[in-house]
C-alpha positions as CSV (number, residue, x, y, z in Angstrom):
1,M,12.7,42.3,81.4
2,R,9.6,40.1,81.5
3,T,10.0,39.5,77.7
4,S,13.6,38.6,78.1
5,Y,13.0,36.1,80.9
6,L,10.1,34.5,78.9
7,W,12.3,34.2,75.8
8,Q,15.1,32.6,77.8
9,S,12.7,30.1,79.3
10,L,11.2,29.2,75.9
11,V,14.7,28.6,74.5
12,L,15.6,26.3,77.3
13,A,12.3,24.4,77.0
14,S,12.8,24.1,73.2
15,L,16.3,22.7,73.7
16,A,15.0,20.1,76.1
17,L,12.3,19.1,73.6
18,S,14.7,18.7,70.7
19,G,17.3,16.8,72.7
20,L,19.9,19.5,72.2
21,A,20.2,20.6,75.8
22,P,23.8,20.4,77.0
23,A,24.5,16.8,78.1
24,A,27.3,14.2,77.9
25,R,27.0,12.2,74.7
26,A,26.3,8.5,75.3
27,D,27.5,6.4,72.4
28,A,25.6,3.2,71.5
29,I,27.0,0.4,73.6
30,V,27.0,-3.3,72.8
31,L,25.8,-5.4,75.8
32,P,27.8,-8.6,76.6
33,P,26.5,-11.8,75.1
34,H,23.6,-13.5,77.0
35,S,22.8,-10.3,78.9
36,V,19.6,-9.9,80.8
37,V,17.5,-6.8,79.8
38,E,14.4,-5.9,81.9
39,G,14.4,-9.4,83.5
40,R,14.7,-11.4,80.2
41,T,17.7,-12.8,78.4
42,I,18.7,-11.8,74.8
43,A,17.8,-15.3,73.7
44,E,14.3,-14.9,75.1
45,Y,13.9,-11.6,73.2
46,T,14.9,-13.3,69.9
47,T,11.7,-15.4,70.2
48,D,9.7,-12.1,70.3
49,W,11.7,-10.9,67.3
50,W,10.6,-14.0,65.3
51,N,7.0,-13.5,66.4
52,W,7.3,-10.0,65.1
53,A,8.9,-11.2,61.8
54,F,6.1,-13.6,61.2
55,S,3.3,-11.1,62.0
56,F,3.7,-9.2,58.7
57,S,2.0,-9.7,55.3
58,L,3.9,-8.7,52.2
59,P,4.6,-6.1,50.9
60,D,4.1,-4.1,54.1
61,D,7.0,-5.3,56.2
62,P,10.3,-4.0,57.5
63,F,12.3,-6.8,55.9
64,T,11.7,-6.1,52.2
65,D,11.5,-2.4,52.9
66,P,14.6,-0.8,51.3
67,T,14.3,2.7,52.9
68,G,13.3,2.2,56.6
69,A,9.8,3.5,56.2
70,A,8.3,0.4,57.8
71,A,10.9,0.1,60.6
72,N,8.5,1.2,63.3
73,M,5.6,-1.2,62.4
74,N,4.3,-3.3,65.3
75,Q,7.0,-2.1,67.7
76,S,6.4,-1.9,71.5
77,G,8.0,-2.8,74.8
78,P,11.5,-2.1,76.2
79,V,13.4,-3.5,73.1
80,F,13.2,-2.1,69.6
81,F,13.7,-4.7,66.8
82,L,15.9,-4.0,63.8
83,A,15.1,-6.0,60.7
84,G,17.5,-8.0,58.5
85,T,16.8,-9.0,54.9
86,T,16.2,-12.3,53.1
87,G,19.7,-12.2,51.6
88,S,20.3,-8.8,50.1
89,T,21.6,-5.3,50.9
90,A,19.5,-2.5,52.4
91,N,20.2,1.1,53.4
92,R,17.5,2.3,55.8
93,T,16.9,5.5,57.7
94,F,14.4,5.7,60.5
95,T,13.7,6.9,64.1
96,V,13.7,4.8,67.3
97,P,12.3,5.6,70.7
98,A,14.9,7.1,73.0
99,D,15.9,5.1,76.1
100,T,14.9,1.8,74.3
101,Y,17.3,-1.1,73.8
102,L,18.0,-2.2,70.2
103,L,18.1,-5.8,69.1
104,V,20.2,-6.2,66.0
105,P,20.2,-9.5,64.0
106,L,23.5,-10.3,62.3
107,L,22.6,-13.7,60.9
108,N,20.0,-16.1,62.3
109,F,17.9,-19.1,61.4
110,E,14.6,-20.6,62.6
111,L,12.6,-23.8,61.9
112,S,9.3,-25.1,63.2
113,Q,7.0,-28.0,62.9
114,L,5.0,-25.9,60.4
115,E,7.9,-25.2,58.1
116,L,9.1,-28.8,58.2
117,G,5.6,-30.1,57.6
118,D,5.7,-32.5,60.5
119,F,4.0,-31.8,63.8
120,S,5.3,-34.9,65.3
121,L,8.9,-33.7,65.3
122,T,10.4,-33.0,68.8
123,E,12.2,-29.9,70.0
124,A,15.5,-31.8,70.0
125,Q,15.1,-32.8,66.4
126,I,14.3,-29.3,65.2
127,R,17.1,-27.8,67.3
128,S,19.6,-30.1,65.7
129,E,18.6,-28.9,62.2
130,V,18.8,-25.3,63.2
131,N,22.1,-25.6,65.0
132,G,23.6,-27.4,62.0
133,V,22.8,-24.4,59.7
134,I,24.2,-21.8,62.1
135,D,27.3,-23.8,62.5
136,L,28.0,-23.0,58.8
137,V,28.1,-19.3,59.3
138,D,31.6,-18.1,58.3
139,E,31.3,-14.3,58.1
140,L,29.9,-11.7,60.4
141,H,30.3,-7.9,60.4
142,A,29.0,-5.1,62.5
143,S,30.1,-1.5,63.1
144,I,28.7,1.5,64.9
145,D,29.5,4.9,63.5
146,G,32.3,3.3,61.5
147,V,33.9,1.5,64.5
148,A,33.9,-2.3,64.1
149,V,32.3,-4.3,66.9
150,P,34.8,-7.0,68.0
151,N,34.3,-10.7,68.8
152,L,31.1,-11.1,66.9
153,F,31.1,-14.9,67.0
154,D,30.8,-14.6,70.8
155,H,27.3,-13.2,70.4
156,R,25.5,-16.5,69.4
157,E,22.1,-16.7,71.1
158,E,20.1,-20.0,71.0
159,S,16.4,-19.5,71.7
160,P,14.2,-21.6,73.9
161,A,11.4,-23.4,72.2
162,F,8.5,-21.1,71.3
163,E,5.5,-20.7,69.0
164,Y,4.3,-18.1,66.6
165,F,1.4,-17.5,64.3
166,A,2.2,-17.0,60.6
167,A,0.3,-14.1,59.0
168,P,-1.3,-14.4,55.6
169,D,1.1,-13.8,52.7
170,N,4.0,-13.8,55.2
171,L,7.6,-13.1,54.3
172,F,8.6,-16.8,54.5
173,D,5.8,-18.1,52.3
174,L,4.4,-20.3,55.0
175,P,0.8,-21.4,55.4
176,T,-1.2,-19.1,57.6
177,G,-1.6,-20.5,61.1
178,P,0.2,-21.7,64.3
179,S,3.8,-22.9,64.0
180,G,3.8,-25.7,66.5
181,I,7.2,-26.1,68.2
182,A,9.7,-23.5,66.8
183,V,13.5,-23.1,67.6
184,A,15.9,-20.4,66.5
185,D,19.7,-19.9,66.6
186,G,22.0,-17.2,65.4
187,Y,24.1,-14.1,66.1
188,W,22.6,-11.0,67.6
189,L,23.7,-7.7,69.2
190,M,21.8,-6.0,72.0
191,L,22.6,-2.3,72.2
192,A,22.1,-0.1,75.2
193,P,19.5,2.7,74.8
194,I,20.6,6.0,73.1
195,A,19.6,9.4,74.2
196,A,17.0,11.6,72.4
197,G,18.6,13.6,69.6
198,E,21.4,11.2,68.9
199,T,22.0,9.7,65.5
200,H,24.0,6.5,64.9
201,V,24.9,4.6,61.8
202,I,24.9,0.8,62.3
203,N,26.1,-1.6,59.7
204,Y,25.4,-5.3,60.3
205,G,25.1,-8.7,58.6
206,G,26.9,-11.9,57.7
207,G,27.1,-14.8,55.3
208,V,27.2,-18.5,54.7
209,S,29.5,-19.4,51.9
210,A,28.1,-22.9,51.6
211,F,24.7,-21.4,50.6
212,D,26.1,-18.4,48.8
213,F,23.9,-16.3,51.2
214,R,24.8,-12.9,52.6
215,V,23.0,-10.1,54.4
216,D,24.3,-6.5,54.7
217,V,22.2,-3.7,56.2
218,T,23.1,-0.1,57.0
219,A,20.7,1.6,59.4
220,T,20.9,5.3,60.1
221,L,18.7,5.8,63.2
222,T,17.9,8.8,65.3
223,A,16.4,8.5,68.8
224,I,13.4,10.6,69.5
225,P,11.5,11.1,72.8
226,E,8.5,8.8,73.3
227,P,5.1,10.5,72.9
228,S,4.5,10.5,76.7
229,S,7.8,12.4,77.2
230,L,6.8,14.9,74.6
231,V,3.5,15.5,76.4
232,L,5.3,16.0,79.7
233,C,7.8,18.4,78.1
234,G,4.9,20.3,76.5
235,A,3.1,20.6,79.8
236,A,6.3,21.9,81.4
237,L,6.6,24.5,78.6
238,C,3.0,25.6,79.2
239,G,3.7,25.9,82.9
240,I,6.7,28.1,82.3
241,V,4.7,30.4,80.1
242,V,1.9,30.7,82.7
243,F,4.4,31.2,85.5
244,M,6.3,34.0,83.7
245,S,3.0,35.7,82.6
246,R,1.9,35.9,86.3
247,R,5.1,37.4,87.6
248,G,4.4,40.8,86.0
249,P,7.1,43.3,84.9
250,R,10.1,43.9,87.2
251,S,11.0,47.4,88.2
252,R,14.6,48.4,87.3
253,T,14.7,51.0,90.1
254,R,14.1,50.9,93.8
255,P,10.8,52.4,95.2
256,A,10.9,56.1,96.0
257,D,10.4,55.4,99.8
258,S,13.2,52.8,100.0
259,R,16.0,53.4,102.5
260,E,19.5,52.1,102.6
261,G,20.4,50.0,105.6
262,P,22.3,51.5,108.6
């Protein structure tokens, strides 16, 4: 019996570790436009996304990566950033931390004093240029597990002014250094966290006919427990093993001196 109980405990613990324990499936959910996540708006998270984008040096970056191997580079915090492309198609497969929000770029644009080569430009002047480009977007698409996401043009998020530091040999071919005032605008989806063990296929992108520019990305992502969760699960498994080993074998018969009740 001891072996049987121990085996059952190990199976249950293993299921918990792999995310296969019986539970209601929670499909990826698109949050409403302009939602607040962990005390910050989606627009504010887009400034973090742009800082993330400018932090990479070619060729080690998630944007030119065709497979998803670089998707987890420099990721931290409550929101996981998905990468777009510089105007091409990509089919990527990667893991994401479970219980982490997902920021998905459909089509976006950014300008800064650094890019425009004029550090005297005001925020209003830069914002006008950025807004004008995004006004030209005429195609957006997004689907989750083959189901189209509706009303994509409602998900326009205009960033507050921000700054970033452009890494050497960055994706955008900018000089290394501080950006000065930067502003971004575009279309984004924020997805609610997905549970460990779940896999979703997300297709996203868009286009600007006037520039003959189009982005199309298919991301197959699987949620896995964060390392701290794995440590806790492992500790629980060890505890189960120790507990069962101390219980000793159970007798299948009553002791010889036992008596039935009156």
